matplotlib code that plots the C-alpha trace (Angstrom):
import matplotlib.pyplot as plt

x = [-1.5, 1.7, 4.9, 6.5, 9.6, 11.2, 14.2, 15.5, 18.0, 19.7, 22.6, 24.9, 27.5, 29.6, 32.7, 31.5, 28.0, 25.3, 22.9, 20.8, 20.7, 19.0, 16.2, 13.4, 10.5, 7.8, 6.0, 2.9, 1.7, -0.9, -0.1, 1.1, 3.5, 4.7, 8.2, 8.6, 11.0, 12.8, 16.0, 18.8, 16.4, 18.1, 15.3, 17.4, 20.1, 17.4, 16.0, 19.5, 19.9, 16.6, 17.3, 20.8, 22.6, 24.6, 25.0, 24.3, 27.1, 24.6, 21.1, 19.1, 16.7, 14.3, 11.9, 9.1, 10.9, 14.3, 17.4, 18.5, 20.8, 23.8, 22.1, 22.9, 20.1, 19.6, 19.2, 16.6, 14.8, 14.7, 13.0, 10.4, 11.7, 12.5, 12.9, 12.5, 14.7, 14.1, 15.8, 14.3, 16.8, 15.1, 17.0, 16.6, 17.4, 14.8, 11.1, 8.7, 7.7, 11.3, 12.0, 9.2, 10.2, 13.8, 12.6, 12.0, 15.0, 16.8, 15.2, 15.9, 17.2, 19.8, 22.2, 23.7, 23.3, 19.4, 19.1, 20.6, 19.6, 16.0, 14.9, 11.3, 11.3, 13.1, 10.5, 7.6, 9.1, 9.6, 6.0, 4.8, 6.9, 5.5, 1.9, 2.6, 4.2, 1.1, -1.1, 1.2, 1.0, -2.7, -2.6, -0.2, -1.9, 1.3, -0.2, -0.2, 3.6, 4.5, 6.8, 8.2, 11.8, 12.1, 14.5, 11.7, 9.2, 8.4, 9.5, 6.1, 5.8, 9.2, 8.0, 5.0, 7.3, 9.6, 6.5, 5.2, 8.5, 8.0, 4.8, 7.0, 8.9, 7.6, 7.7, 5.5, 7.1, 8.1, 10.2, 9.2, 11.7, 9.9, 7.5, 5.9, 9.1, 9.1, 5.5, 3.2, -0.3, -1.9, 0.0, 0.0, -3.5, -2.6, 0.5, -1.5, -4.3, -1.8, -0.1, -3.5, -4.6, -1.4, -2.1, -5.7, -6.0, -2.6, -1.7, 1.5, 2.8, 4.6, 7.0, 7.0, 9.4, 7.9, 8.0, 4.6, 2.3, -0.8, 0.4, 1.2, -2.2, -4.0, -2.1, -0.4, -1.5, 0.5, 3.0, 6.4, 8.4, 12.1, 14.2, 18.0, 18.4, 16.0, 12.3, 10.2, 6.7, 4.2, 0.5, -2.2, -1.5, -3.9, -2.1, 1.3, 0.2, -1.1, 1.8, 3.7, 7.1, 6.6, 5.7, 8.9, 11.0, 9.7, 9.8, 11.9, 12.7, 11.7, 10.9, 13.6, 13.7]
y = [-34.2, -35.9, -35.1, -38.4, -37.2, -33.8, -32.2, -29.0, -26.6, -29.3, -28.2, -30.2, -29.0, -30.7, -28.7, -25.2, -26.2, -25.8, -28.6, -28.2, -25.0, -24.6, -26.9, -27.9, -30.2, -31.9, -35.1, -35.7, -39.2, -40.5, -38.0, -38.4, -35.4, -34.4, -32.8, -30.9, -28.3, -27.3, -28.9, -28.6, -27.7, -30.3, -32.8, -35.8, -34.7, -34.0, -37.5, -39.0, -37.0, -38.2, -41.8, -41.8, -42.3, -39.2, -37.1, -33.4, -30.9, -29.2, -29.7, -32.6, -35.3, -36.8, -39.8, -40.3, -37.9, -39.7, -38.2, -40.3, -37.8, -40.1, -43.5, -45.7, -46.5, -50.0, -48.8, -46.2, -49.1, -51.1, -48.1, -48.1, -45.6, -47.0, -45.7, -46.8, -45.7, -44.0, -47.0, -50.2, -52.5, -55.9, -59.2, -60.0, -63.7, -64.3, -64.6, -62.0, -64.2, -64.8, -61.0, -60.5, -63.3, -61.9, -58.5, -58.9, -58.0, -60.2, -63.4, -66.3, -68.5, -65.9, -67.3, -70.8, -71.6, -71.4, -73.6, -76.5, -75.5, -74.3, -75.8, -75.9, -72.2, -71.4, -73.4, -71.7, -68.2, -69.1, -70.3, -66.9, -65.0, -67.1, -66.5, -62.8, -62.7, -64.4, -61.6, -58.9, -60.4, -60.0, -56.5, -55.3, -57.2, -59.0, -62.5, -63.4, -62.7, -64.5, -67.0, -64.6, -63.5, -59.9, -59.1, -59.9, -57.4, -54.1, -50.9, -50.3, -53.8, -53.4, -50.2, -52.2, -54.9, -52.4, -50.9, -54.3, -55.2, -52.3, -54.2, -57.1, -54.9, -53.6, -49.9, -46.8, -44.2, -44.8, -42.3, -42.8, -41.6, -40.9, -43.8, -42.8, -42.7, -45.2, -46.4, -46.6, -45.1, -48.5, -49.3, -45.7, -46.1, -49.4, -47.7, -44.7, -46.9, -49.0, -46.0, -44.7, -48.1, -48.4, -45.0, -45.4, -49.1, -50.0, -46.8, -46.0, -42.5, -41.3, -38.6, -38.6, -37.0, -36.8, -34.8, -35.9, -33.1, -35.1, -37.8, -35.1, -33.6, -36.9, -38.1, -35.4, -33.1, -31.1, -30.3, -28.9, -26.9, -26.6, -24.1, -23.6, -26.1, -24.4, -24.5, -22.2, -22.9, -25.5, -25.9, -27.8, -28.5, -25.7, -23.2, -24.3, -24.2, -20.6, -19.2, -16.6, -17.5, -21.1, -20.0, -17.9, -20.8, -23.1, -20.5, -21.9, -25.0, -28.7, -30.7, -33.2, -36.3]
z = [-40.5, -39.3, -41.1, -41.9, -43.8, -43.2, -44.8, -43.3, -45.0, -47.1, -49.2, -51.5, -53.9, -56.6, -57.1, -57.7, -58.6, -55.9, -56.8, -53.7, -51.7, -48.3, -49.4, -47.0, -47.7, -45.6, -46.7, -44.7, -43.8, -46.2, -49.0, -52.5, -52.7, -56.1, -56.7, -60.0, -61.4, -64.6, -65.9, -63.4, -60.5, -58.2, -57.9, -58.5, -56.1, -53.4, -54.0, -53.5, -50.3, -48.9, -49.8, -48.4, -51.7, -51.0, -47.8, -47.5, -46.8, -44.4, -43.2, -41.7, -42.7, -40.2, -40.7, -38.2, -35.9, -36.1, -37.5, -40.5, -42.1, -41.8, -42.3, -45.2, -47.7, -46.5, -42.9, -44.0, -45.8, -42.6, -41.0, -43.7, -46.3, -49.7, -53.2, -56.8, -59.7, -63.0, -64.7, -63.3, -61.4, -61.7, -61.7, -65.4, -65.3, -62.6, -63.1, -61.9, -59.0, -58.0, -58.1, -55.7, -53.3, -53.2, -52.1, -48.3, -46.2, -43.7, -44.7, -42.4, -45.2, -46.3, -43.6, -43.7, -40.0, -39.8, -42.9, -40.8, -37.3, -38.0, -41.3, -40.4, -39.6, -42.9, -44.8, -43.0, -43.7, -47.4, -47.6, -46.1, -48.6, -51.5, -50.4, -50.1, -53.5, -55.0, -53.4, -54.7, -58.2, -58.1, -56.7, -59.3, -62.2, -63.0, -62.4, -66.1, -66.1, -62.9, -64.7, -67.3, -67.0, -65.8, -68.7, -71.2, -69.7, -71.4, -69.8, -68.3, -67.0, -65.3, -63.6, -62.3, -61.1, -59.3, -57.6, -56.7, -55.1, -52.6, -51.4, -50.4, -48.0, -44.8, -45.8, -45.2, -47.5, -51.1, -53.1, -56.7, -59.3, -62.6, -62.4, -65.7, -67.8, -70.6, -69.8, -72.8, -72.5, -72.2, -69.0, -67.6, -66.3, -64.6, -63.0, -61.9, -60.5, -58.6, -57.0, -55.9, -54.5, -52.6, -51.1, -50.3, -49.6, -48.2, -46.4, -48.4, -48.5, -51.6, -52.7, -56.5, -58.9, -62.4, -65.6, -66.8, -65.6, -66.4, -63.9, -61.3, -61.8, -61.4, -58.3, -56.4, -53.6, -52.6, -55.3, -54.4, -57.0, -57.0, -59.1, -59.0, -56.2, -53.8, -52.8, -55.0, -53.8, -52.7, -53.2, -55.1, -58.8, -59.9, -57.6, -58.9, -62.5, -62.1, -60.1, -62.0, -60.5, -61.6, -65.1, -65.2, -63.9, -66.6, -69.4, -72.2, -70.1, -70.3, -67.2, -66.2, -64.1]

ax = plt.figure().add_subplot(projection="3d")
ax.plot(x, y, z, "-o")
ax.set_aspect("equal")
plt.show()
């Protein structure tokens, strides 16, 4: 399969702490790749390196064959690589529908000049975004909440909204940071089904950091394991679960975000 996102020999330190050390990872197109590891493994730092929140001290990140190591997060997003966050970052005083409509980048109506010089084009683009938002509401099963303020949603509903917002953006790869955190069991199946549908029906590729091993087992193949900032092993969930080095890395440890 085609490697969509590739990190080679990434390293990042904070003071004397080596958060990520010579870490390499491939994310193949069409996959739902899981990233797990014990507390302090470096998963969150790696996610920040891949999404451009921080830069590595050494190593390289490529996306669809292009070097993006030094690109800012918004430029990576324009190339089709976006991420969600463990803590949802919705616009609380806007409705669910408005949150979706605000998501597409570089909208024509964002600049003052087109509003006066090309009003018809601005209206047409706004109509297209509205229609797309209505479709996404249905896909994400958020239609009953379309007019609810985002701040009033439950934790699980906010996770669904954050995932739905990615559908409003022209993206191919989504980095999911603990999508299951704070989601109650009733909504967990909805969230899991949505990720699977986005993968199989909409062609989205995922790299997923998660501490919920049930969620990893249901969705992810392959699974990449980190320990002490480095790559420990990769394989299917069953292979990872049975590997002695993984068992030793987790022994006495809880899984973090």
